[in-house]
C-alpha positions as CSV (number, residue, x, y, z in Angstrom):
1,M,-0.4,0.1,0.1
2,A,1.0,3.7,-0.4
3,K,3.1,5.0,2.0
4,K,1.9,6.9,5.2
5,T,2.5,11.3,4.8
6,S,0.7,13.9,7.0
7,I,-1.0,16.7,5.4
8,R,1.1,18.6,7.4
9,T,4.5,17.5,5.3
10,I,2.3,18.0,2.3
11,A,2.1,21.5,2.5
12,K,5.4,22.5,4.4
13,L,6.9,20.8,1.0
14,A,4.6,22.6,-1.2
15,G,5.2,25.6,0.1
16,C,1.8,26.2,1.3
17,S,-1.0,26.0,3.5
18,I,-2.7,22.7,4.9
19,S,-6.1,24.0,4.2
20,T,-4.5,24.7,0.6
21,V,-3.8,21.3,0.6
22,S,-6.9,20.2,1.5
23,N,-8.9,22.2,-1.0
24,V,-6.8,21.2,-3.6
25,L,-7.6,17.1,-2.4
26,N,-11.4,18.1,-2.5
27,N,-11.3,19.7,-5.6
28,N,-12.3,23.5,-4.3
29,S,-11.0,25.2,-7.0
30,R,-12.2,28.5,-5.6
31,F,-9.2,28.3,-3.3
32,F,-6.6,28.1,-5.5
33,S,-4.3,28.6,-8.7
34,E,-3.4,26.3,-10.9
35,A,-0.3,26.4,-10.5
36,T,-1.1,25.7,-6.9
37,R,-2.9,22.6,-8.2
38,K,0.1,21.5,-9.8
39,R,2.6,21.8,-7.3
40,V,0.8,20.8,-4.2
41,M,-0.3,17.3,-7.0
42,K,3.3,17.0,-7.8
43,V,4.3,16.3,-4.0
44,V,1.3,13.8,-4.0
45,N,2.1,11.6,-6.5
46,A,5.9,11.6,-5.4
47,K,4.7,10.5,-1.7
48,R,2.0,9.3,-3.0
49,Y,-0.1,10.8,-0.2
50,I,-3.1,9.0,1.0
51,S,-5.9,11.0,3.1
52,N,-6.5,9.2,6.9
53,A,-10.4,11.3,7.0
54,S,-11.5,8.7,4.2
55,G,-13.6,6.7,6.8
56,R,-11.9,3.8,6.7
57,N,-13.0,0.3,9.2
58,L,-10.8,1.7,12.2
59,R,-10.8,-2.1,13.5
60,T,-9.7,-3.8,10.4
61,G,-8.2,-1.5,8.6
62,R,-10.6,-1.7,5.4
63,T,-13.3,0.2,3.8
64,E,-15.0,-3.0,2.7
65,T,-14.9,-1.1,-1.2
66,I,-13.7,-2.0,-4.4
67,G,-13.1,0.9,-6.5
68,L,-14.2,0.5,-10.6
69,L,-12.2,3.1,-12.7
70,F,-13.2,3.1,-16.4
71,Y,-12.0,5.3,-19.1
72,P,-14.3,6.3,-21.7
73,P,-14.6,5.6,-24.8
74,N,-13.1,2.4,-23.9
75,A,-15.3,1.4,-21.1
76,D,-17.9,4.0,-20.6
77,I,-20.5,1.8,-18.6
78,F,-23.1,4.6,-19.2
79,D,-23.4,3.9,-22.8
80,S,-22.2,0.4,-23.3
81,E,-24.4,-3.1,-22.9
82,F,-21.6,-5.3,-22.8
83,H,-19.7,-2.8,-19.9
84,I,-23.1,-2.6,-17.7
85,S,-23.4,-6.4,-17.7
86,I,-20.0,-7.1,-16.5
87,M,-20.3,-4.2,-13.9
88,L,-23.8,-5.7,-12.8
89,S,-22.0,-8.9,-12.2
90,L,-18.8,-7.2,-10.2
91,Q,-21.5,-5.5,-7.9
92,K,-23.4,-9.0,-7.5
93,T,-20.6,-11.2,-6.8
94,L,-19.3,-8.4,-4.8
95,S,-22.3,-7.9,-2.6
96,K,-22.4,-11.4,-1.6
97,N,-19.5,-10.9,-0.3
98,G,-19.6,-8.2,1.5
99,Y,-18.4,-5.6,-0.6
100,E,-19.5,-2.1,-2.2
101,L,-18.4,-1.0,-5.9
102,L,-17.5,2.2,-5.7
103,L,-17.6,3.8,-9.8
104,S,-15.4,6.2,-10.6
105,E,-14.7,8.1,-14.3
106,Y,-11.6,8.5,-15.5
107,T,-11.1,11.5,-17.7
108,K,-9.1,12.7,-20.6
109,A,-8.1,15.4,-19.1
110,Q,-7.5,13.8,-15.8
111,V,-4.8,11.9,-17.5
112,E,-3.3,14.7,-19.4
113,S,-2.8,16.4,-15.8
114,D,-1.6,13.3,-14.2
115,Q,-4.2,13.0,-11.6
116,I,-4.9,10.1,-9.8
117,P,-8.2,9.1,-9.4
118,S,-9.3,10.6,-5.9
119,F,-10.9,7.8,-4.4
120,V,-7.2,6.2,-4.0
121,M,-6.4,9.4,-2.3
122,K,-8.3,9.7,0.0
123,G,-8.2,6.0,0.5
124,K,-11.8,5.0,-0.2
125,A,-11.1,1.9,-1.5
126,D,-9.6,-1.8,-0.7
127,A,-8.5,-2.4,-4.0
128,M,-9.4,-0.9,-7.9
129,I,-10.5,-2.6,-10.9
130,I,-9.8,-1.3,-14.3
131,L,-12.2,-2.2,-16.1
132,G,-11.2,-2.2,-20.3
133,G,-8.4,-0.2,-21.7
134,M,-6.6,2.9,-20.0
135,P,-4.1,4.8,-21.8
136,K,-0.5,3.4,-20.8
137,R,0.3,6.7,-19.4
138,A,-2.4,6.6,-16.6
139,L,-2.0,3.4,-16.1
140,Q,1.9,4.1,-14.8
141,N,0.7,6.8,-12.3
142,I,-2.0,4.4,-10.8
143,L,0.3,2.0,-10.3
144,K,2.7,3.4,-8.3
145,W,0.5,4.1,-5.4
146,E,0.7,0.6,-4.9
147,I,-2.9,-0.5,-4.6
148,P,-4.2,-3.8,-5.1
149,T,-5.3,-3.5,-9.1
150,L,-7.3,-5.7,-11.6
151,M,-7.4,-5.2,-15.6
152,L,-10.4,-6.7,-16.4
153,D,-11.5,-7.4,-19.9
154,S,-8.1,-5.8,-20.5
155,Y,-4.2,-6.4,-20.1
156,M,-1.2,-5.1,-18.7
157,P,2.1,-7.3,-17.6
158,N,2.7,-7.7,-13.9
159,V,-0.6,-6.4,-12.9
160,D,-3.5,-9.2,-12.2
161,S,-6.0,-9.8,-15.3
162,I,-8.4,-11.2,-16.3
163,S,-9.2,-11.4,-20.2
164,T,-10.2,-12.8,-23.7
165,N,-8.6,-14.1,-26.4
166,G,-9.9,-11.9,-28.9
167,R,-6.7,-12.3,-31.1
168,K,-7.9,-16.1,-31.5
169,A,-11.6,-15.5,-31.8
170,S,-11.4,-12.5,-34.6
171,R,-8.8,-14.8,-36.5
172,D,-11.7,-18.1,-36.1
173,A,-14.5,-15.1,-37.5
174,T,-12.1,-14.2,-39.9
175,S,-11.2,-17.8,-41.3
176,Y,-15.0,-19.0,-41.6
177,L,-15.5,-15.9,-43.6
178,I,-13.3,-17.1,-45.7
179,S,-14.8,-20.2,-46.0
180,M,-17.9,-18.7,-47.0
181,G,-16.0,-17.5,-49.8
182,H,-15.0,-14.2,-48.9
183,R,-11.9,-12.3,-50.3
184,H,-12.0,-9.1,-49.5
185,I,-13.0,-8.0,-46.0
186,E,-12.8,-4.8,-44.2
187,Y,-11.9,-4.4,-40.3
188,F,-13.0,-1.1,-38.2
189,L,-12.4,0.0,-35.1
190,Y,-12.1,3.5,-33.2
191,G,-9.0,4.2,-32.7
192,N,-8.7,4.6,-28.7
193,D,-5.4,2.5,-28.1
194,D,-8.3,-0.6,-26.5
195,Y,-5.8,-3.5,-25.6
196,N,-8.8,-5.4,-26.8
197,S,-9.9,-3.8,-30.0
198,N,-6.1,-3.9,-31.0
199,M,-5.7,-7.8,-30.4
200,R,-9.0,-8.0,-31.8
201,A,-7.7,-6.7,-35.6
202,L,-4.2,-8.8,-35.0
203,G,-6.6,-11.7,-35.2
204,F,-8.0,-10.3,-38.5
205,L,-4.3,-9.5,-39.8
206,D,-2.9,-13.2,-38.9
207,A,-6.0,-15.0,-40.9
208,V,-5.2,-12.4,-44.1
209,A,-1.7,-13.5,-43.8
210,E,-2.2,-17.3,-43.5
211,F,-4.8,-17.5,-45.9
212,G,-3.0,-15.2,-48.4
213,L,-5.4,-12.4,-49.0
214,D,-4.1,-9.3,-50.3
215,P,-3.5,-6.8,-47.5
216,A,-3.8,-4.2,-49.9
217,V,-7.4,-4.6,-49.7
218,C,-8.5,-7.0,-46.3
219,R,-7.1,-3.4,-44.0
220,V,-8.0,-2.3,-40.6
221,H,-9.3,1.3,-40.3
222,N,-8.1,2.0,-37.0
223,Q,-8.4,5.9,-37.2
224,L,-11.6,6.5,-36.6
225,E,-12.9,8.9,-33.5
226,D,-16.4,8.3,-33.3
227,K,-19.2,7.2,-35.4
228,Q,-19.3,10.1,-37.7
229,G,-15.7,9.3,-38.7
230,A,-16.5,5.5,-39.2
231,A,-19.2,6.6,-41.8
232,R,-17.1,8.8,-43.8
233,E,-14.6,5.8,-44.3
234,L,-17.3,3.7,-45.0
235,E,-19.1,5.7,-47.7
236,A,-15.2,6.6,-49.2
237,L,-15.1,2.4,-49.6
238,L,-18.9,2.5,-51.2
239,S,-17.9,4.5,-53.5
240,S,-14.7,3.1,-54.8
241,K,-14.2,0.6,-57.6
242,K,-13.0,-2.7,-55.0
243,I,-16.0,-2.7,-52.2
244,P,-15.4,-5.4,-49.7
245,T,-18.2,-8.5,-50.0
246,A,-17.6,-8.4,-46.0
247,I,-17.2,-6.1,-43.2
248,M,-16.2,-6.7,-39.7
249,G,-16.4,-4.7,-36.2
250,A,-13.9,-4.5,-33.2
251,N,-17.9,-4.8,-31.1
252,D,-21.0,-4.7,-31.7
253,N,-21.5,-1.3,-31.3
254,I,-19.6,0.1,-34.6
255,T,-21.4,-3.5,-36.7
256,T,-24.8,-2.8,-35.9
257,F,-24.3,1.2,-37.2
258,L,-22.5,0.4,-40.3
259,M,-24.9,-2.4,-41.8
260,S,-27.3,0.5,-40.4
261,L,-25.6,2.7,-43.1
262,V,-25.5,1.0,-45.7
263,Q,-29.3,-0.4,-45.5
264,S,-30.3,3.2,-45.5
265,K,-28.4,3.3,-49.2
266,G,-30.3,0.5,-50.4
267,I,-27.4,-2.2,-49.8
268,R,-29.0,-5.6,-49.0
269,V,-27.5,-7.2,-45.9
270,P,-25.5,-9.8,-46.6
271,D,-26.9,-10.5,-50.5
272,D,-24.5,-7.4,-51.3
273,I,-22.4,-7.3,-48.1
274,S,-22.0,-9.3,-45.3
275,F,-21.5,-8.5,-41.5
276,F,-19.5,-9.5,-38.1
277,G,-19.5,-8.4,-34.8
278,F,-18.1,-9.0,-31.9
279,D,-19.4,-9.5,-28.2
280,D,-22.7,-11.0,-28.7
281,V,-24.8,-8.2,-26.8
282,M,-28.2,-7.4,-27.1
283,M,-28.5,-5.5,-30.0
284,S,-26.8,-8.3,-32.4
285,T,-29.8,-10.2,-32.4
286,R,-32.8,-6.8,-32.8
287,C,-31.0,-6.0,-36.0
288,N,-32.7,-7.4,-39.4
289,P,-30.8,-9.6,-39.8
290,Q,-29.4,-10.9,-36.9
291,L,-25.8,-10.4,-36.9
292,S,-23.2,-12.8,-36.8
293,T,-20.8,-12.3,-34.0
294,V,-18.2,-13.7,-31.3
295,H,-19.9,-14.3,-27.7
296,T,-18.0,-13.3,-24.6
297,D,-20.2,-14.1,-21.5
298,T,-20.1,-11.1,-19.8
299,S,-21.7,-11.7,-16.5
300,M,-18.7,-14.8,-15.9
301,L,-16.0,-12.1,-16.3
302,G,-17.8,-10.0,-13.9
303,E,-17.9,-12.7,-11.7
304,V,-14.3,-13.8,-11.7
305,G,-13.0,-9.9,-12.1
306,A,-15.4,-9.7,-8.4
307,L,-13.5,-13.4,-7.3
308,S,-10.3,-12.7,-8.1
309,I,-9.7,-9.3,-7.2
310,L,-10.9,-10.7,-3.5
311,H,-8.8,-13.4,-3.7
312,R,-5.7,-10.9,-4.1
313,L,-7.2,-8.9,-0.6
314,Q,-6.9,-12.1,1.0
315,N,-3.5,-13.5,-0.3
316,P,-1.7,-10.2,-1.0
317,D,1.7,-13.0,-1.9
318,S,-0.1,-15.3,-4.0
319,P,1.3,-15.9,-7.5
320,R,0.5,-13.2,-10.5
321,I,-3.1,-13.7,-11.3
322,N,-3.7,-14.0,-15.7
323,K,-6.6,-15.4,-16.8
324,I,-7.8,-15.5,-20.4
325,F,-10.8,-17.3,-21.4
326,D,-11.6,-18.4,-25.4
327,L,-14.4,-17.6,-27.8
328,E,-16.6,-18.6,-29.4
329,L,-18.5,-17.8,-32.7
330,K,-22.0,-17.2,-33.1
331,I,-23.1,-17.5,-36.2
332,R,-26.9,-16.2,-37.3
333,D,-28.0,-14.2,-41.0
334,S,-25.7,-11.6,-41.3
335,V,-22.9,-13.8,-43.6
336,K,-23.9,-14.7,-47.4
337,N,-22.6,-18.3,-48.4
338,M,-20.3,-17.0,-51.4
339,A,-18.9,-20.5,-51.7
340,V,-21.7,-22.4,-53.1
């Protein structure tokens, strides 16, 4: 755990009053300048200061709370059926074991200013689960605080992690499309430098190389900031002379969006273009045709993640946890058999 340093020491090293340090830690920005905040936070980060005013259980020294940190858009639990399902399973399992889940969004501004999540600094959680992808810069800063940490649905060396073999699953999905006669397949993902999406794209490229497809036309489109960017990229494809016979997406969200877009232009799915997604969220069965995709057991991921972080708390010196689960294809109606 982080070293114990008094707020008086922080104030002395930062050259300001104790009340100013308190206001910075509580984000009462009316009482300090940006320059003061940076000076104080530099000392706080260096000393890995944790507030004593944290409401800890004085008898056990624990809060019985696990912090859940997520970084939109890589993991936006308020706008993602996939991540909501994982979070609900986490909460259910932790609750059964006497723990609560504390949600904390980590913003781009916080990453760029090297801020540490307030629940860490204030000692409000015994451990932390990072859900989905997180910028390397942020991870490096957070891990310096030595709070027990689990990467859930993601991976980082030397950190407990629960993840899925998205690379293999994406390779299998691409192989399936090839077996159905498709030779021009294009892959779409948002450019958020997310571990899962990157692994899934690599699986696609693995299959392209393995089966000798033309990499000049079987491409990964990974410079997309949002749906509008994805739409522009797809529209450029549709106006070219080489229209793909199949489109894959790193998740069902982007895949169903692109499928709806081509349908709005009178393009038939799967007769003209086939689609294959990833995750098997509810929207994959609510579109028409229903989407072929990769099934991810989100409830299982949440449960295993909760039990793993509790195991780390109870066994701090146990071997590193690194569980990787294989995934299965869910074949539906969005892929045309061109091999017949």
